[in-house]
C-alpha positions in Angstrom: -5.0 -13.0 10.5 -5.5 -9.4 11.8 -8.2 -8.8 9.1 -10.2 -11.8 10.2 -9.9 -11.1 13.9 -11.0 -7.5 13.5 -13.7 -8.0 10.9 -16.6 -8.4 13.4 -15.6 -5.4 15.4 -14.9 -3.4 12.3 -18.4 -4.0 10.9 -19.9 -2.8 14.2 -17.7 0.2 14.5 -17.3 1.7 11.1 -20.8 2.7 10.2 -21.5 4.4 13.6 -18.1 6.1 13.6 -18.5 7.3 10.0 -21.9 8.9 10.8 -20.7 10.6 14.0 -17.5 11.9 12.3 -19.4 13.4 9.4 -22.1 14.9 11.6 -19.6 16.5 14.0 -16.5 17.5 12.0 -15.0 17.7 8.6 -11.8 16.1 9.6 -10.0 16.0 6.3 -10.3 19.8 6.2 -8.2 19.8 9.4 -5.3 17.9 7.7 -3.3 21.1 7.8 -3.2 20.8 11.6 -2.0 17.2 11.6 1.7 17.1 12.8 2.9 14.9 10.0 0.8 15.8 6.9 2.5 18.0 4.3 -0.2 20.7 4.3 -2.4 18.1 2.6 -6.2 18.1 2.7 -7.6 15.2 0.7 -10.6 17.1 -0.7 -8.2 19.8 -2.1 -6.1 17.4 -4.2 -6.9 18.4 -7.8 -5.4 19.7 -11.0 -5.4 23.2 -9.4 -3.6 21.9 -6.2 -1.7 18.7 -7.1 -0.2 16.6 -4.3 3.5 15.8 -4.4 5.2 12.5 -3.6 8.9 12.7 -2.6 11.7 10.2 -2.1 13.4 9.6 1.2 17.1 9.0 1.2 19.4 8.7 4.3 16.9 10.7 6.4 16.2 13.5 3.9 13.1 14.1 1.8 13.9 15.1 -1.7 12.4 15.7 -5.1 13.7 14.7 -8.5 14.7 16.1 -11.8 12.0 13.8 -13.3 8.4 14.2 -12.2 5.7 11.7 -13.2 2.3 13.2 -13.3 -0.7 11.0 -12.4 -4.1 11.7 -14.0 -7.3 11.6 -12.0 -9.3 8.8 -13.6 -12.6 10.6 -12.6 -12.0 13.8 -14.5 -8.8 13.6 -16.4 -6.9 16.3 -14.4 -3.2 15.8 -13.4 -3.7 15.6 -9.7 -0.5 14.0 -8.3 3.2 14.6 -9.0 5.6 11.8 -8.2 9.4 12.5 -8.0 10.6 9.5 -9.9 14.3 8.3 -9.8 15.8 7.3 -13.1 18.7 4.9 -13.7 21.2 7.7 -13.2 19.8 8.6 -9.8 19.6 5.1 -8.3 23.2 4.9 -7.1 22.8 6.9 -3.9 20.1 4.4 -2.8 22.5 1.6 -3.5 25.2 3.3 -1.4 22.7 3.9 1.4 22.0 0.1 1.5 25.6 -0.7 1.4 26.2 1.3 4.6 24.1 -1.2 6.5 26.2 -4.2 7.6 24.9 -7.7 7.1 24.3 -8.0 10.9 21.7 -5.2 10.5 21.0 -2.0 12.4 20.4 -4.1 15.5 20.4 -7.8 16.6 20.3 -9.7 20.0 24.0 -8.7 20.6 24.0 -5.2 19.0 22.0 -2.2 20.1 19.2 -4.2 21.8 17.7 -0.9 23.0 16.4 -0.4 19.5 13.8 -3.2 20.1 12.3 -1.0 22.9 12.6 2.1 20.7 10.6 0.4 17.9 8.0 -0.8 20.4 7.6 2.9 21.5 7.3 4.0 17.9 4.6 1.4 17.3 2.7 2.5 20.4 2.8 6.2 19.3 1.9 5.4 15.7 -1.0 3.2 16.9 -2.3 6.0 19.1 -2.1 8.5 16.2 -4.0 6.1 13.9 -6.7 5.7 16.5 -7.5 9.4 16.5 -10.6 10.0 14.4 -9.1 12.9 12.4 -6.0 10.9 11.5 -7.9 7.7 10.7 -10.3 9.7 8.6 -7.4 11.4 6.8 -5.9 8.1 5.7 -9.2 6.5 4.9 -10.1 9.3 2.5 -6.6 9.4 1.1 -6.8 5.7 0.3 -10.2 6.3 -1.3 -8.8 9.0 -3.5 -6.0 6.8 -4.9 -7.4 3.3 -4.9 -11.2 3.5 -5.3 -13.0 1.7 -2.4 -16.0 2.4 -0.2 -15.3 4.3 2.9 -15.7 1.2 5.0 -13.3 -0.8 2.9 -10.7 1.9 3.1 -11.3 2.3 6.8 -10.6 -1.5 7.1 -7.0 -0.9 6.0 -6.5 1.8 8.6 -8.1 -0.3 11.3 -6.0 -3.4 10.6 -2.8 -1.3 10.4 -3.6 0.4 13.7 -4.3 -2.9 15.4 -1.0 -4.4 14.1 1.0 -1.5 15.5 -0.9 -1.7 18.8 -0.1 -5.4 19.0 3.7 -4.7 18.6 3.9 -1.9 21.2 6.0 -1.9 24.3 8.1 -5.1 24.9 6.4 -7.1 22.1 9.1 -6.3 19.5 11.7 -7.5 22.0 9.7 -10.7 22.6 9.4 -11.2 18.8 13.2 -11.6 18.8 13.1 -14.5 21.3 15.9 -17.0 20.8 16.1 -20.7 21.7 18.6 -23.2 23.1 18.8 -26.9 22.4 20.8 -29.3 24.7 23.7 -31.0 23.0 24.7 -34.7 23.0 27.5 -34.4 25.4 28.6 -32.3 28.4 29.1 -28.6 27.6 27.4 -28.7 24.2 24.4 -26.5 23.4 22.9 -25.2 20.2 21.5 -21.6 20.3 19.3 -20.0 17.7 18.7 -16.2 17.2 16.3 -14.1 15.2 18.8 -12.5 12.9 18.4 -9.7 10.4 19.4 -9.9 6.7 20.8 -6.3 6.8 19.9 -4.3 3.7 16.5 -5.4 2.2 14.0 -4.3 -0.4 10.2 -4.3 -0.1 8.0 -4.0 -3.2 4.2 -3.6 -2.7 1.2 -3.3 -5.0 -1.5 -0.8 -5.6 -4.6 -2.5 -4.1 -3.7 -2.1 -0.4 -1.6 1.1 -0.3 -1.4 1.3 3.5 -1.9 -2.1 5.1 0.6 -4.2 3.1 3.5 -1.7 3.0 3.2 -0.9 6.8 3.0 -4.5 7.9 5.9 -5.6 5.7 8.0 -2.5 6.6 7.6 -2.7 10.3 8.3 -6.4 10.3 11.6 -5.7 8.6 12.4 -2.9 11.0 11.6 -4.8 14.1 14.2 -7.5 13.3 17.0 -4.9 12.5 16.9 -4.7 8.8 17.5 -1.5 6.7 14.7 -1.5 4.1 14.3 0.4 0.9 10.5 0.6 0.2 9.0 0.8 -3.3 5.3 1.3 -3.6 3.3 1.4 -6.8 3.6 5.1 -7.8 -0.1 5.4 -8.4 -0.7 5.0 -4.6 2.6 5.9 -3.1 1.2 9.1 -1.7 -0.3 7.1 1.1 3.1 5.7 2.3 4.7 9.1 1.8 2.3 10.4 4.5 2.5 7.3 6.7 6.3 7.5 6.8 6.0 11.1 8.0 3.6 9.8 10.7 6.2 7.2 11.8 8.9 9.9 11.9 6.6 12.0 14.1 6.2 8.9 16.3 10.0 8.6 16.9 11.2 6.4 14.0 14.7 7.6 13.0 14.5 9.1 9.6 17.6 7.2 8.4 16.1 3.8 9.1 14.1 3.6 5.9 14.7 4.7 2.3 11.6 5.4 0.1 12.0 5.3 -3.7 9.7 6.1 -6.5 10.8 4.7 -9.9 9.9 2.4 -12.8 10.6 -1.4 -12.9 13.8 -1.1 -14.9 15.3 1.3 -12.5 14.2 -0.8 -9.5 15.9 -3.8 -11.0 19.3 -2.0 -10.9 18.7 -1.6 -7.2 17.5 -5.1 -6.6 20.7 -6.7 -7.9 22.5 -5.0 -5.0 20.1 -6.3 -2.3 20.5 -9.8 -0.9 16.9 -10.3 0.2 13.8 -8.9 -1.5 10.2 -9.1 -0.1 7.8 -9.4 -3.1 4.2 -8.6 -2.3 2.9 -7.8 -5.7 0.8 -10.4 -7.5 -1.5 -12.2 -5.0 -5.0 -10.7 -4.8 -3.9 -7.8 -7.0 -7.3 -7.8 -8.7 -9.1 -7.3 -5.4 -8.8 -3.5 -5.8 -11.9 -1.5 -6.2 -14.1 -3.8 -4.2 -14.1 -6.8 -6.6 -12.0 -9.4 -8.2 -11.4 -9.5 -12.0 -14.0 -11.8 -13.5 -11.4 -13.5 -15.5 -9.8 -14.7 -12.3 -12.9 -16.1 -10.6 -15.2 -19.0 -11.2 -18.1 -20.4 -9.2 -19.2 -24.0 -9.1 -22.4 -25.0 -7.4 -24.8 -27.9 -7.2 -28.0 -27.6 -9.3 -30.0 -27.6 -6.1 -28.3 -24.3 -5.1 -29.2 -23.0 -8.6 -32.9 -23.4 -7.7 -32.4 -21.4 -4.5 -32.5 -17.6 -4.2 -28.7 -17.6 -3.8 -27.8 -16.4 -7.3 -30.4 -13.6 -7.2 -29.1 -12.4 -3.9 -25.5 -12.4 -5.2 -26.7 -10.4 -8.3 -28.4 -7.9 -6.0 -25.3 -7.5 -3.9 -23.1 -7.0 -7.0 -25.5 -4.4 -8.4 -25.0 -2.3 -5.3 -21.5 -1.4 -6.4 -21.3 2.0 -8.1 -18.8 4.7 -8.9 -20.5 7.3 -6.8 -19.3 5.9 -3.5 -16.2 4.3 -5.1 -17.3 0.7 -4.4 -16.2 0.1 -7.9 -13.5 1.9 -10.0 -13.7 3.1 -13.6 -12.9 0.0 -15.6 -13.3 -0.9 -19.3 -13.2 -4.6 -20.1 -12.7 -6.2 -23.5 -12.6 -9.9 -24.2 -9.5 -11.3 -25.8 -11.7 -12.8 -28.5 -12.3 -9.3 -29.7 -8.6 -8.7 -30.3 -7.9 -12.2 -31.7 -10.9 -12.0 -34.1 -9.9 -8.6 -35.5 -8.0 -9.1 -38.8 -6.6 -6.6 -41.2 -4.5 -7.3 -44.3 -1.5 -5.4 -43.2 -0.1 -6.3 -39.8 1.7 -2.9 -39.4 -1.7 -1.2 -39.1 -3.3 -3.9 -36.9 -2.9 -2.3 -33.5 -3.8 1.1 -34.8 -7.1 -0.2 -36.2 -7.7 -2.2 -33.1 -7.3 0.9 -30.9 -9.6 2.8 -33.2 -12.3 0.2 -32.7 -11.8 0.1 -28.9 -12.2 3.9 -28.7 -15.3 3.7 -30.9 -16.9 1.2 -28.4 -15.7 3.2 -25.5 -17.4 6.4 -26.7 -20.7 4.5 -27.0 -20.7 3.9 -23.2 -22.7 6.5 -21.4 -20.7 8.8 -19.2 -17.3 7.5 -20.4 -14.5 9.8 -21.6 -10.8 9.4 -22.5 -8.1 11.0 -20.5 
């Protein structure tokens, strides 16, 4: 809904804003001066200066004994270190969730002042995201992790900023509006309240590393839940920085736990949580400015086939290129290739298949293995 409403304004604003920003400042170089950023300038993230993603537990940022190193797909350098929690380290996160009662951190009868507090947090966070240097920082950070054009990445920041702006002030309190229904005899009434679940888990995908986690996270917080947030580790650096921005905007550090781990470890945590918000599969192939061709099909009347439509679609698709990150580095092989490859001994089948894949890969101009 927010994406559709803001699309027209976004298309008008983004190109002009982008040009004026680049002509006047180099904002990402000023990331060191941002009150929330961990001395992070997007252009400096590299093998020589890798960024670090930490976990947040009961209000404290912490590393881990196990660090997962992410490789830059553009040059093969290890450019991000993620502190990943293993099965032995998940118990403190379980205990943190258990400390939150089923009636939540707040509800219509308990700590109602938190509704106003979260409205103030939303207002301050929306203001920060509206600042050109902050908006540019997150836009370029998204680009660095989930290849998109500047305008596409800026769209995430814009939608997130508008969402927070819409839930500023009293709007969180109004969101918790209750209702009453008259009964069928004197003195009888039915009342309904927006009630929290208590401890909850949110799992989000790689393709929208800012917009999806923030909208899901804030919705959970507004209604009094205590969430543990798990973002795809390849892009979790964005939410690491966004959580720090929310803390700088007044969000209590104990309200959210942030975990980096694999699926097996997360499953141990999920069995302890009553409600889980899954935001993983739908539109997951929309990353990098396009959908997977295996997921899309176009039907048209033959009259449209005679029109210039197909040629125009081809021209638009041809505009995507790796230089401006409107497409990511992707190698696609048809399943028929794998199914049609036969060798006498099954134990060597996958080794031989991989060898053939690499042979084809090396023949593509400009491609390298990491």
